[in-house]
C-alpha positions in Angstrom: 4.6 -20.5 5.7 7.2 -17.8 4.9 5.3 -14.7 3.5 7.2 -11.7 2.2 5.7 -8.2 2.2 7.0 -5.1 0.4 5.5 -1.9 -0.9 6.0 1.2 -3.1 8.3 -0.4 -5.8 7.8 2.6 -8.3 9.3 0.5 -11.1 8.9 3.3 -13.7 10.2 6.1 -11.5 13.8 5.0 -11.2 15.1 5.7 -14.7 18.5 4.0 -13.9 16.8 0.7 -13.3 14.5 -1.0 -15.9 11.4 -3.0 -14.9 13.1 -6.2 -16.1 15.8 -5.7 -13.5 13.1 -5.4 -10.8 11.6 -8.7 -12.0 14.9 -10.5 -12.1 15.9 -9.2 -8.7 12.6 -10.2 -7.1 12.8 -13.7 -8.5 16.3 -14.0 -7.1 15.2 -12.6 -3.7 12.2 -15.0 -3.6 14.5 -17.9 -4.0 17.2 -16.6 -1.7 14.7 -16.0 1.1 12.8 -19.2 0.4 9.5 -17.3 0.3 6.3 -19.2 -0.3 4.2 -16.1 -1.0 4.8 -12.5 -1.9 2.5 -9.6 -1.1 3.0 -6.2 -2.8 1.4 -3.3 -0.9 0.8 -0.8 -3.7 2.5 1.9 -5.8 4.0 -0.6 -8.2 4.0 1.9 -11.0 2.6 5.2 -12.3 0.0 3.6 -14.6 -2.5 0.8 -14.1 -1.5 -1.1 -17.2 2.1 -1.1 -16.2 1.2 -2.4 -12.8 -0.9 -5.2 -14.1 1.7 -6.3 -16.6 4.4 -6.4 -13.8 2.4 -8.5 -11.3 1.4 -10.9 -14.0 5.0 -11.3 -15.3 6.3 -11.7 -11.7 3.8 -14.4 -11.1 5.0 -16.3 -14.2 8.6 -16.1 -13.2 8.4 -16.4 -9.4 7.0 -20.0 -9.0 5.1 -18.9 -5.9 1.9 -17.0 -5.4 2.2 -13.3 -5.9 -0.6 -11.1 -4.6 -1.0 -7.3 -4.5 -3.2 -4.3 -3.7 -3.0 -1.1 -5.7 -1.7 2.1 -4.2 -2.8 5.6 -5.2 -0.2 5.6 -8.1 -1.5 2.4 -9.5 -4.9 4.2 -10.3 -3.1 6.8 -12.4 -3.8 7.7 -16.0 -2.2 10.4 -18.1 -3.2 13.9 -16.9 -5.0 14.6 -20.2 -6.8 11.2 -20.4 -10.6 10.8 -19.7 -10.4 9.4 -16.2 -12.1 6.1 -15.4 -10.9 5.5 -11.9 -13.8 3.4 -10.8 -13.4 1.3 -14.0 -9.7 0.7 -12.9 -10.9 -0.2 -9.4 -13.2 -2.8 -10.9 -10.3 -4.1 -13.1 -8.2 -4.6 -10.0 -11.0 -6.1 -8.0 -11.5 -8.7 -10.7 -7.8 -9.5 -11.2 -6.9 -13.0 -9.8 -3.8 -11.7 -8.1 -5.6 -8.8 -6.3 -6.6 -8.9 -2.7 -9.4 -6.3 -3.1 -12.6 -7.5 -1.5 -11.1 -11.0 -1.4 -9.8 -12.1 2.1 -7.2 -14.8 1.7 -7.0 -17.5 4.3 -3.3 -18.4 4.6 -3.7 -21.4 7.0 -5.9 -22.4 9.8 -4.7 -19.5 12.0 -4.2 -16.6 9.7 -6.3 -14.7 7.1 -4.9 -11.8 5.0 -7.2 -8.9 4.3 -6.0 -6.4 1.8 -7.2 -3.1 0.4 -5.6 0.2 -0.6 -7.8 2.3 1.6 -7.8 6.0 1.1 -6.7 9.2 2.9 -9.3 11.4 4.5 -7.3 14.6 5.5 -7.1 13.3 9.1 -3.7 15.0 9.6 -2.6 18.5 8.4 -2.0 21.9 9.8 -5.6 23.2 9.9 -4.3 26.6 11.2 -2.6 27.3 7.8 -4.8 25.6 5.3 -8.5 25.4 4.6 -10.5 22.3 3.8 -11.2 23.6 0.4 -7.5 24.1 -0.3 -6.7 20.6 0.8 -9.4 19.1 -1.3 -8.1 21.0 -4.3 -4.6 19.7 -3.7 -2.4 22.6 -4.7 0.3 23.9 -2.5 2.4 26.8 -3.9 3.9 25.4 -7.1 3.0 21.8 -6.5 -0.1 19.7 -7.1 -0.9 16.5 -5.2 -0.7 14.4 -8.4 -3.8 12.3 -7.5 -5.9 15.4 -8.3 -4.5 15.4 -11.8 -4.3 11.7 -12.7 -7.4 10.1 -11.2 -11.0 11.0 -10.4 -13.2 9.2 -7.9 -16.0 11.7 -8.6 -16.3 12.3 -4.9 -14.3 14.0 -2.1 -11.4 12.1 -0.5 -13.3 11.7 2.8 -16.1 9.9 1.0 -13.7 7.6 -0.8 -11.9 6.8 2.5 -15.2 6.1 4.3 -16.4 3.8 1.5 -13.1 1.9 1.3 -13.0 1.6 5.1 -16.5 0.1 5.1 -15.3 -2.5 2.5 -12.3 -3.4 4.8 -14.6 -3.8 7.8 -16.9 -6.1 5.8 -13.9 -8.2 4.8 -12.8 -8.4 8.4 -16.3 -9.7 9.3 -15.8 -12.6 6.9 -12.7 -13.9 8.6 -13.0 -17.3 10.1 -9.5 -17.5 11.6 -8.4 -16.2 15.0 -5.6 -14.0 13.7 -5.6 -11.4 10.9 -3.0 -9.7 8.9 -4.2 -6.4 7.4 -2.5 -4.9 4.4 -3.4 -1.3 3.4 -1.6 1.2 1.2 -2.5 4.3 3.1 -1.4 4.9 6.7 -3.9 4.3 9.5 -2.1 5.6 12.5 -0.8 9.2 13.0 2.6 8.1 14.0 3.5 7.3 10.4 2.6 10.8 9.0 5.4 13.3 8.8 6.0 15.3 12.1 4.9 18.9 12.0 5.9 21.6 11.6 7.4 20.7 8.3 7.8 23.1 5.3 5.8 20.8 2.9 4.1 18.1 4.8 2.1 20.5 7.0 0.0 20.5 3.9 0.7 17.1 2.2 0.1 15.0 5.3 -3.6 15.4 4.4 -3.0 12.8 1.7 -1.1 10.2 3.8 -3.4 8.8 6.4 -7.0 7.9 7.3 -8.6 7.7 10.7 -11.6 5.8 9.5 -9.9 2.6 10.5 -8.8 3.7 14.0 -11.1 1.2 15.8 -10.6 -1.9 13.8 -7.5 -3.0 15.6 -9.5 -3.3 18.9 -12.5 -5.0 17.3 -10.7 -7.6 15.2 -7.8 -9.9 16.0 -5.2 -8.0 13.8 -1.8 -9.1 14.8 0.0 -7.2 12.0 -0.9 -4.3 9.8 1.4 -3.5 6.9 1.3 -0.1 5.1 3.1 1.6 2.3 2.7 5.2 0.9 5.2 6.7 3.2 8.7 6.0 2.0 10.3 5.0 5.2 10.6 1.7 7.1 9.5 1.4 10.6 7.9 -1.1 13.1 5.9 -0.2 16.2 3.6 -2.2 18.4 0.4 -0.7 19.8 -2.2 -2.6 21.8 -1.1 -6.0 20.5 -0.9 -5.0 16.9 2.5 -4.6 15.1 2.3 -1.7 12.6 4.8 -2.0 9.8 5.8 0.4 6.9 7.9 -1.3 4.4 8.3 0.8 1.3 11.1 0.3 -1.2 10.7 3.9 -2.4 12.5 6.0 -4.9 16.2 5.4 -5.7 17.1 8.8 -4.5 15.8 7.8 -1.0 17.8 4.6 -0.7 20.7 4.2 1.6 22.6 2.5 -1.2 22.2 2.4 -5.0 21.9 -1.4 -5.1 18.4 -2.7 -5.9 18.9 -6.1 -4.3 20.2 -4.6 -1.1 17.3 -2.2 -0.8 14.7 -4.9 -1.5 16.2 -7.0 1.2 16.2 -4.1 3.7 12.5 -3.3 2.9 11.2 -6.8 2.6 9.3 -7.9 5.7 9.1 -11.7 6.2 6.5 -13.2 8.5 6.8 -16.9 9.6 3.1 -18.0 9.8 3.4 -21.4 11.4 0.0 -22.4 13.0 1.7 -25.0 15.1 3.6 -22.3 17.0 0.5 -20.2 17.9 
């Protein structure tokens, strides 16, 4: 089975490229790469209704199964809207293409567990910023936009803990001897921004969680894919390959060609149980 993974499409952030172009390019890439399944790891758009429309339309066109988890941007509403973030979570949880609280057995060897996770301020420069400043989310002239566009009605640390417990329960349900874990937030400090950094000494607080630091030792996770950070890396630690595979914003691309950048960020895993 050829399964493709990609994250952080941000289809409504790149004004030069319309969402329909993303759809057409993904359909072409799916056929070109002979994918049998596509997993999108969050931050599809800046509004939950746009995200849902996109994944449903891609499923119609792709002729393969398309699954996703939401990222932090996918929970956004307009800043002046009455926030119903838990209602949006429920909407995603019940969506047939969503992996939230729904481990997906791919074959007799592999199960895919997916959940956005959440950041818990595990990494930031605590000598410069207080915990209250980080929870408020304002640094100089800039706000962390989650603080304006969604509302969990609890601190980030509690959201992270709650989501991490859900992920652990999903891992307990797995009946195969190998697991692929897809989160949106980062779960290892190597994928936060190195400090000192003019901006990310503060904003690293919203990148990662350490609530999942022990799951890779307890469960047979061969791969963990993450988004959220807009770079592409692979490292292996203690038998687990950690992969960031964000498409990211157009201004961050090495080229201006959508197809080329999708191909660069797309991670394809060949999951053949006969070769295990």
